[in-house]
N, C-alpha and C positions, 0 to 999 in steps of 0.2 A: 897207228891209231889202237886204242887199246879199249874192250868195251864197253870202259866206262866214256871214256870220252868218245863214243862212237854213236852212245845215246843222249849226250852232252849236247853231241850239235848237230839231230836231229828231232833235240827239244827246241833249241837252237832257229830250226828248218820249221817246226811247229802252226801255224795260228792256229791248231787247236787245247796248245799247249804253255801259252804266257799269260803270265809268267811261269821259271821253272827256277828250280832252285840250285844257285849253284854257290860256292861259298861260302856259306852260310847267309845268304841273303837271296830275294827271288829277286833273280832279272827280267827283262822285258828285250825281246828281240829287237834291231835296231831294221833288218829286215824285213821281218814280220811285220812291225809301224807302219814304212814306208808302203807294203803290201797293201796292206790294209785303209790305208789315204787314197791309193792309187785306187781301189777298189771303189770303194765308197766316191770318187769324185766322178769314175767311169760307171758309177751305174755297174759295178758288177758283187757278183755274189761276196760275201769275207773271209768266210772261210775256203772258199772251193776257186776263187778267181772265176768263176763260170760269165758268161756270159747275161744281162735280161736284154731282152726284146725295148727293155726303155730305158737300159742308156746309150747316151750317147758318142760317151769318150770323144766330145770335140775336144776336149778342156785343155788347151795348151798345160796346167798346174799338173794333169793327168800324166802326161808324158815327159816333164821335163823329172817327175817325181818317180815311174819307170825308168826310164836315162837314170838315176842313180841308184835303184837297183841293179841295171844291169853293170853299174860302176863296181857296185863292190863284187858282186859275183865273180869280175874278173879280175878283182885283186887277189880274190880267196880261193877258190875255185880251180882247181885242173883237172887231164885224167891221169889216172895211176901207167894207166899206159903211154908213155911217152910220146910213143909211134902215131897218134890219137890227138896229139897236142897241133896248131895249128898259129901261125904267127907269132908273136912276141909279148908279152903282157907287158913289157918296157916300157914300149911305143903306147901303149893307147889299151888300157884296163875294157873299155864298153866292145871293142873290136874286137876283142878277144875273147871276150862272153859272146858277139853272137856269130864270129865266125865256127865256137871250139863246142857251146854246148845248143846250138839253132840250126834247121836246114832253110834256109833259105829260098830252097828251088819250090820249098810245099809250098811261098807266099811270090813264085810267081819270077824269081830270081834267077837265070842263069848263071850254070858254074862259071862262063864267061864275063857273066859281069858282077860277083859276088862282093869281089874286092872291092868296086866303083860302090855300089849298093852297101855295101858294111861302114865306110867311109863317110858315103853320104847323109848315113844315118844319125852317121856319130855328130857333120856338122848343125846337123841340126839339132844336136844338142849344147852345140857350140851357141846355137844363131839362141835360141829357148835362155837358154842360164844365164850367160852373159852377158845381157841388156835386151831379151825381150822381142828378136826381132828376125824375120826371115830371111836373112843375107845372114853370108859367110863368105869374110873376104881370111884366106889365112896370112900370119905373118909374116911367117916361111914359104918366097917365090915359091920353091920346089916343091907346096904340095897344092898349086893352084888347084893343077890337073884332075886330081882325087877329091877337097874340100872344099873346093872356091862352087857357090851354089847362089840360084834364087828360088827359096820356095813357094811351092803351094802345097797347104798343107788342108786335108780334108776327114773327112771318116762316112768311111760305108760297109755298113757287113755285107754287101752284096757285092762289091768288088775283095776280088780274091788275092789282088797282090800289090804287094806294105809298098810299094814304088814303082816312080816310071823315072828313069836315066831320064834327060833333056838331049836334043838330036847335036846340039853344040853347045858347049860352054859360054856360061853367064860371063861378058867380059871383063866383072866388077866396075861399073860405072855407077855407080849409084846414084848419083844429078843425073843420069840423060836416061834412067832406068823405065822402060816403058811398062807399066803396069800388065797390060794388054797381052804382048808378047807370050804363048807358051814353050815356043820350039829351045830356049836359053833354059825353062824351070821346072826346076827339080819336084816331082808330083809327091807327096807322101801321103801312104792314107794310116790316121793313127787310130782308126779301130782296128787295124792289122798291126801295129805299132806293140799294140798294146797285146794281140796274144801271143806273137811274138815273143815279149818279156816274159807272161805263164807260162810258155813251153820254155823256155831256157831253165825258167826257176824248178817247175815242175821233172827237167831232166837232172836238174842237176840233187835233188833231191833220190828221186829215185838213184839215182849216180852212188850218190851216199849209202842207201839201203845197199844197193849190187856190190861197194865195195872197188866199182868201177871210176869214181871219181872220192878227190883228198881234199883236203885242208893243205895248205899253202902251208906250211909253216907251223908252229901249236898251234893248236884247240882253246886250250887255255889264255895264249895271246890272246886269238880270236875276240874268245868271250870277252875276256875285260877289255877292250877297245869297240866292241859292237853291241854289246849292251850294255842297260839301264836302271836305273833302278827312282823307286819314287817316293816324293816324303811329304812331308808336309810342310818341309821345313826350307821351300824356295831361296830364302834371301836370310844371311845372317842380319844379326840383332848391332 
């Protein structure tokens, strides 16, 4: 990556440099646009992402937006040092982003449970974005152990844990679901999930600055895929 490409990439990643000049046009970063909306919905500072004491962070739509941010980061960035890369991005870019650019132990997840936790978070994304519900049953039966969940979501800044995994796996019986049972429920703290994604974003920005994280493929391909321009003519006559 040339110094000019690095400067463009950092402009793409900066909330304070929108829009930025690229190929003769004023471009806006889809990543920053997404972060802006997530922060606004969840009551965070729009530039820094810092949490406000008045922000509830309970809105499902904010979590959906943050999952999309993770999806893009996992699709576009990697460590320069190949020995630091974990998991296979082709399997799932969200899990890749979580396992490569976050420290789940800081959110109360043990090393033993890291894989289960990352898969559970991604399963919540599927539940939210596919049909706005709190159940996830994978189509592939081989993935049941990691991806089948009955979720309980809440938002609590005083609870440091991001997830509490169930004692027993939910059996997938929707009609017979016990709403009051907790032993087969996966609890996810949406406040801490928002914190996690903000930390992932910060890690990527700092990594690009110090050359420890790089873009996958061409900077120019990324900027043409993940930027947009504004126009006064939204539709043709």
